[in-house]
TORTOR-374148 format. One record per residue (C-alpha): residue in three letters; x, y, z. Coordinates in steps of 0.001 Angstrom, whole numbers, plus 524288, in hexadecimal, padded with zeros to 5 digits. Layout:
% residues N
alaXYZ
...
END
This chain:
% residues 460
met1C100240683E4DE
ile1B9BC24CDD3E8B1
his1C07C254033DD7D
asp1BB4924A023D3AE
leu1ADD024A1E3D9E4
asn1AD07258F43D8F6
asn1B0DC258823CAA7
leu1A65324E6F3C7B7
leu19C16256293CF32
thr19FA2262603C79F
val19D6A25B293BAD4
ile190A5254CE3BF47
asn18AC8260EE3C573
gly18FA1269C83BAA3
tyr189E9262213AF50
asn17D67260A03B70A
glu17C8926F743B81B
ile17EB2270FD3A978
leu173952674F3A6E4
ala16A9A26E3B3B06C
ala16C6A27AFF3A913
ser166662752B39CC5
ser158B927A0639994
glu154F526DE5391C5
leu154CB2638139C62
pro1485D25C0639FC9
asp1436C25CE83ADBE
lys1479B24EF43B0DC
ala15588251DC3ACCD
arg1559E25E453B4EE
his15141256763C0C3
cys15C7624CE43BED1
ile16642257DB3BCDC
ala1619925E703C965
ala16364251A73D0D4
val1713124FFE3CB83
arg1741C25E143CEEC
ala16FB025C443DD00
ala177A124FC73DE61
gly18389256563D884
gln18289261B53E1E2
arg181822586D3ED71
ala18D6C251003E87E
ala1950525DBA3E75D
thr19138261113F54A
leu195C4253A83F9CC
ala1A2C9255273F2B3
his1A4DA2624C3F922
ala1A19F25C6C40655
leu1AB8A2518B40446
met1B5F925B9B40123
thr1B2292638840D10
ala1B35D25794415A9
gly1C0F4254B141077
arg1C6B3262624114E
ala1C33D2709641359
val1BC332756E40730
pro1B9E928411405D2
leu1AB892875440616
asp1A51428CE83FA03
pro19A59295DE3FF54
arg18F1B2989C3F61F
gln1812129D233F70B
leu179C8291773FC91
asp16B4A28EDE3FE5A
ala16A9E288E140BED
asn15C982843840A2A
leu1602627D123FDB2
cys16C182774A40441
val163D92720140F75
ser1592C26CEE4065D
glu162F5265393FE56
leu169752601B40A9D
val15C8425B794105A
thr159742542D403B9
leu166A024D74404B9
val1668024A0E4133D
arg158DD2443C41296
gln15F07239C540A1B
leu16A982381341354
leu1642323806420B1
pro15CA722C8242662
ala14DDF22CD14258E
asn14C7322ED04344D
ile1525423C7C4334E
glu14868246CC42F4C
val14EB0251AB4274D
ser1488125F0A4256A
ala14C9B26C3C42012
val147B32798F42480
leu14B51283B041A43
ala149FE2923C41C5D
pro1432D299C041178
asp14A4F2A4F740A9B
leu157502A05940FDA
pro162DD2A83B40AB0
ala16E552A137404A4
val17A6F29E2640C8C
leu1888929F824084C
ala18E8B2921D40A06
asp1950F286D7402FF
pro18A4127F3B3FBDF
cys191D82728B3FD9B
ala196272744040BB0
ile1891D27855411B2
pro1818C26C1D40D64
gln18CB726408412E1
val18BD026B7641FC2
leu17D49268AD420B9
leu17F3D25A7941CCF
asn18952258C74279A
leu17FA025DF443193
val174D82554042C37
met17D792492542D49
asn180CB24CBB43B58
ser1724E24DDA43E46
arg16FDA240A243806
asp17A2F23A53440A4
ala173FE240C144C9B
met166B723A8E4496F
pro1693422BEA447B3
gly15B4A2292244BFC
gly1553F233874434A
gly150C324153445B5
lys14E6924E6A43F1A
leu157E2256944372E
glu1546C2648343376
ile15C6426D7842A8D
glu1583227BA442ADB
thr15BB42887B4243C
ala1586F295E142981
asn15BCD2A43642895
ala164062A5A6434D2
ser166CB2B42843319
ala169A62BE52428CD
glu177482B88A4273A
tyr1758F2A9E542912
val16D8C29E6042459
leu16B6D2930F42DC1
leu16C73284A342A34
ser1697F27B6743559
val169B526C9C436DA
lys161B62676344247
asp1601325953446B5
thr15950251F3451BF
gly164E32490E4541F
ser16D042457A45FE7
gly172D6252F4461BA
met17F9C255E8468B8
asp1840C2593247648
asp18B99265C4478BC
ala198DA25F0E47905
thr196B62591C46B9B
arg1910726583465D7
arg19D1826D40469C9
arg1A5D426426461CB
ile19DF0261F74555C
phe1A64226B2B44D09
glu1B323264EA450F5
pro1B95325E0D4453F
phe1B8B124F2944647
tyr1AFD724F964522D
ser1A47F2463F45032
thr19A2C23FD5458A9
lys1983A2350B44EA1
thr19E002278F44F86
pro1ABE8225F544A3F
gly1AC082250343B75
ser19E9222AFB4399F
gly1A23E2395A43A55
ser1AE26241A643727
gly1AB5024CAD4409B
leu1AD2E2566D4357F
gly19F07258F2431B6
leu19BC3263D743B3F
pro1A92B26A7043A70
met1A70D26AF642BA7
val1998C270DE42DE8
gln19F3327B37436D6
his1AA3D27E3D42D36
val1A11228010421A6
val1979E288A142942
asn1A26A2912C42EC4
glu1A917292874218E
ser19BFC2967C41BBF
gly19B2B2A1F642518
gly190E129B7042D83
phe18FDF2953743AD9
leu1889828A0144149
ser183052859344E2B
val17FB627852453E6
glu175022758645DC6
ser173A7267C74631D
val16C8F2616846E5D
glu1700A25390471E3
gly164A624AA146ECA
gln15D142553046757
gly164D0258A245B2D
thr16DDF26260454B9
thr16C1F26EC644CC5
val17726274894449B
arg174E62824D43F91
ile17D37287BE43486
tyr17D1C2964043155
leu1820829A0E423D0
pro183A52A7D741E42
ser178242AC6B41633
thr17A522B2B7408E5
his16CC62B90540881
ala16CF52B5DB3F9FF
gly1628D2AF563F1F9
leu165792A2A73EAF8
ala165902A4033DC58
val16291296283D7CF
val1593328C5E3DDBF
asp15F3827ED83DEAE
gly15AB5275C73D400
glu1595A280A13CA18
thr163D8282773BFDC
pro164D42909F3BBAD
ser16587293463AD43
arg17358296CB3A986
ala177FF29EF739E37
pro185C529C4E39955
ala18F272A35E3A256
gly19A7C2A4CB398F1
ser19CE72AC7D38CA5
cys1A6412A2E038614
glu1B1792A67A38F34
ser1BC8229CAF38D7D
ile1BF4C2936C398CF
leu1CA7C289C6399B1
leu1C61327E1E3A1D8
val1D06F275133A79C
glu1CBE5269043AF18
gly1D1DD25B743AFFB
asp1C5202547D3B366
ala1BE61251C83A659
asp1B0952513E3ABF5
leu1B20825DD03B3A0
arg1B886264883A817
gly1AD6E2602839F38
phe1A31A265A63A836
met1AA2B272883AA07
arg1AC34273D839B56
asp19DCD2715D398B5
ala1998927A3B3A3C9
leu1A1EB2859639F4E
ala19DDC283DF3911B
his18FA62832C3958F
ser191E02903039C68
gly196AB296E539017
tyr1A570295E03912C
ala1AF572913938710
val1B6DE2862938D8D
leu1C41B2803C38A89
glu1C76427459392C7
gly1D38626D00396C4
ala1D651261A839FDF
ser1E39D266753A473
ala1EC03272763A640
ala1F3E126EF839A2B
glu1E78E26E8F391D3
ala1E30827B6B397A3
glu1EFD6282463948C
glu1EF7627D333869E
leu1E17F281FD384D1
ser1E4C228F2B38AD5
ala1F0802910B381E3
gly1E7BC28F1437616
leu1DDDC2995637A49
ala1DF8B2A5D6372A5
asp1D3F42AC6237930
thr1D26E2AFFA38764
leu1D0402A4E5390FC
asp1C5FB2A98B39A8F
leu1C6E429F633A570
leu1CE44293493A9BD
val1C698288F63B13D
thr1CFB127E983B6BB
asn1CFF6274113C0FF
val1D968276883CC0D
ala1DF972691C3C9BB
leu1E2F7265A03BBA2
pro1E97C2591B3B6B3
asp1F626260233B329
ser1F61426C833BB66
thr1EE4A274783C50B
gly1E3EE27E243C111
gln1EB7E289383C761
gln1F7E1285DF3BFE7
leu1F023285BF3B337
val1EA5E2931B3B647
asp1F7D3298963B95D
arg1FD3B293D43AC53
leu1F1C3298CE3A442
arg1F2602A6083AAE8
gln2002F2A8023A5F0
ser1FA1F2AB5A398C5
arg1ECA22AF3439DC5
pro1EEF92B6793AAAF
ala1E0B42BA083ACC0
leu1DB162AC703AA32
pro1D0CD2A96F3B4A3
ala1CFE429B983B9E9
leu1C5B12933E3C0AF
phe1CAE1287703C814
val1C2D627B1B3CA23
ser1C5D6272CD3D60D
ser1BFCF269093DF58
gln1C91A26D463EA26
asp1CE11279C43F063
ala1D5CB27FCA3E54D
gln1E1DC287F43E82A
thr1E0EC2909D3DC28
ala1E12329F013D913
gly1D3BC29FA53D2F2
asp1C57929BB43D2E2
val1C27728DB03D6D3
leu1B62D285FC3D380
ala1B4B427A053DC32
thr1AF0D26D503D721
pro1A478268F03D6C8
phe19E98274E93D04A
thr1928B2776C3C805
leu190C127DBB3BAD1
ser18C2928A053C1CC
asp1984C28A1F3CA6A
leu1A164289043BEBF
glu199F1292A13B664
gly198E129C953C15C
arg1A74D29C143C4D5
val1AB9D29D463B69A
arg1A23B2A87D3B43C
thr1A72F2AFAE3C044
ile1B56F2AE5E3BC42
leu1B2EC2B28F3AE47
ala1AA5A2BDDE3B284
gly1B5C22C32C3BA46
arg1BE462C2353AE5F
lys1B4642C8BE3A570
arg1B7292D5F83AB47
lys1BCE62DEB13A0DF
arg1CBB22DE643A15B
ile1D3422EB1739F93
leu1E1D32ECA739D61
phe1E6B92F9AE3A2A6
val1F4062FDF839D7E
asp1FBA7308BA3A461
asp2096930A553A9BD
asn20482312103B57C
glu201D1308E03C0E3
gln1F8A2312583C7C3
val1F045313A23BB93
leu1EF6F304C53BA87
ile1EB553037D3C8C7
phe1E0FE30E1B3C79D
ala1DB70309113BAC3
gly1DB5D2FB0F3BFC4
glu1D3782FE9E3CBDD
val1C9B8306973C3FD
leu1C79E2FC3F3B98D
arg1C6AF2F0E43C328
asp1BCA02F8593CB11
ala1B4FA2F9F03BE59
gly1B4D22EB273BC8B
tyr1BFF12E9103B2EA
glu1CB902DFF33B37B
val1D8382E7A03B1BD
leu1E5942E3963ACAB
phe1F1612ECAC3ACA2
ala1FD252EF473A401
glu207CC2F9683A619
asp20AA42FBAD397A1
gly206972F7D8389EF
asn20F932EC1E388F0
val209C82E5F439511
ala1FC142E9513905B
leu1FE092E25C38351
ser203152D66838A85
val1F7252D64139382
val1EDAB2D76C3881E
glu1F3FF2CBD238157
arg1F1A12C29838CBD
glu1E57F2C8403933E
ala1D7A12CAF038EC0
val1D5CB2D9A639026
asp1C9782E18238D2F
leu1CF752EF1F38D6F
val1DCCE2F59D38DC4
ile1DE9D302C93946F
thr1EC0430840391B0
asp1F3E53143B394EF
leu1FA62319FA388F6
val2077A31E5238E82
met20F6F313BE3956A
arg21DD9310E43975E
glu21DDB3048738F29
arg2149F301A8383DE
glu20B4230D1438349
gly1FCA030CF9381F9
leu1FB3831128373BF
asp204C8306AB36F52
thr1FD972FCB7377BD
met1F0A7300A63719E
met1F5F12FEE6363DC
arg1FAEC2F15E36760
leu1EDFC2ED8636D8F
arg1E6C42F22736174
glu1EEB42E82E359B3
thr1EDF82DCB036313
his1E0B82DEEC369A2
pro1D8DE2E7DB360BE
gly1CC352E5F03684D
leu1D1E22E932375B0
pro1CD0B2F6A437A39
val1D6AD3008537FCF
ile1D4E430C653887D
ala1E047315FF3883F
val1E41E31E56393FB
ser1EE79328F73944B
gly1F1EB335E739A55
ala1FD8933918391A7
phe1FE733449D38872
gly1F0E8349EB38AF1
gly1EA0033E03385A3
ala1F09A33DFF3784D
phe1F38632F643794B
leu1E53A32C9837C7A
arg1E14D3320436F29
ser1EB20328F1368C4
ala1E5BF31D78370A0
ala1D7FD3207D36BD3
ile1DCEE3204135DC7
leu1E312312E63606B
gly1D5F230D96364F1
ala1D4F53100C37391
arg1C6BB30E323776C
ala1C7F7318BF381DA
thr1D22D321FD38750
leu1D44632760394FF
ala1DD07332AF398C4
lys1E5113315D3A51B
pro1E22D333D53AFDE
phe1D4F132D283AEEB
gln1CA8D32A363B90C
gly1C6AA31C5C3BC5D
glu1B8B431EA23B7E3
asp1BD99323933AAAF
leu1C5C1317503A90D
val1BA5830E4E3AC35
glu1B126315DA3A34B
ala1BAAF314A5397DC
val1BC7D3061039A47
arg1ADDA3039039AD2
lys1AB8E30AF838E3E
val1B607303363871D
leu1B24A2F5D238CAE
gly1A3C12F85538D03
ser1A3122F36739B05
END
């Protein structure tokens, strides 16, 4: 049920975000979209809380505005609490962001608020406060004027299943969950309570000392993130697949879509050009996402993958949990593709030490490096991998560099080549230049000379 709810929330919240990005909406429509957005975010928080209650869910720490979190919570609890409970918020100005799970922290505060409500059946005052506790921590406190606790009760409040409420009205898991979330967030908490006077719970969360880029309620203008990179999208849920297709196309990507692993493999087989990214659900109607990735990587070893899941995914790759927003999806895809956009160099040499040295130098310079020990292996790599530059030795035990260059000139005429050699006083380097080598390097060469030659040829 939670899986289906997360999928639906992803679709609702995602399309809402696409609408909000339009510059042609009237003010009334924007107001409605903002209301739907707020409700969708609260529903996502509730779904996350339900999952947390059922099992241990890994926290997803992000930069969080504690003042905004408290403000939204106060708006919500004023509708939930009886009229005889006075609710107030005291928010510190210039409060730095905290690093915490944006779904778990509101649930923590809501748990404390509900405990305070139960401690004030005849009414009272509830105050939620934020403050700069120190250079390292931000304070969130929940204070009530309820019945309070004696020392014996206070010592047991974090025991699982311990509850002072009547049977059936409390699970005894609320405060242990609060303690777990705070501890896992790198924070700590304290409880002060006086019987007959009330209780104060203070939560200390790590400060990021970072400003917050976007004020809630404002939708930043967004330029297309993609440059027509090709993405294969595989998702069995038609609604979720439709949203993700539209979202990725809206962001500037070329999208092929399939509802199953079989469809995805058929689409992949028909792609003559490079496939830049696979986006797949962890659970497909006829396979698992990981099995699909493994099969596609038999012909495309470097294919990156983004997995979509509403649960803890046991996969060897990036996972995007539902429900997610357009910004979440776009940001994750952009990050993965940016890593792949590093220039890829194939270095060909039958000397292992040369390969190790060149690989370290080129990786430190920001390039992705593939290796081949002779020309035959190099030609095989070029056939199955997208390569921006080939650097080849000219004298090797198997297929030599000059022969490899002539073959590459036939099969990949636009692929630049740098020739390296120390044989026969550089005579082979002159031949390589005649065959079209963009640059030549005599062995032994320095790392800085190698990087300079590569940058001149690639222009970056």
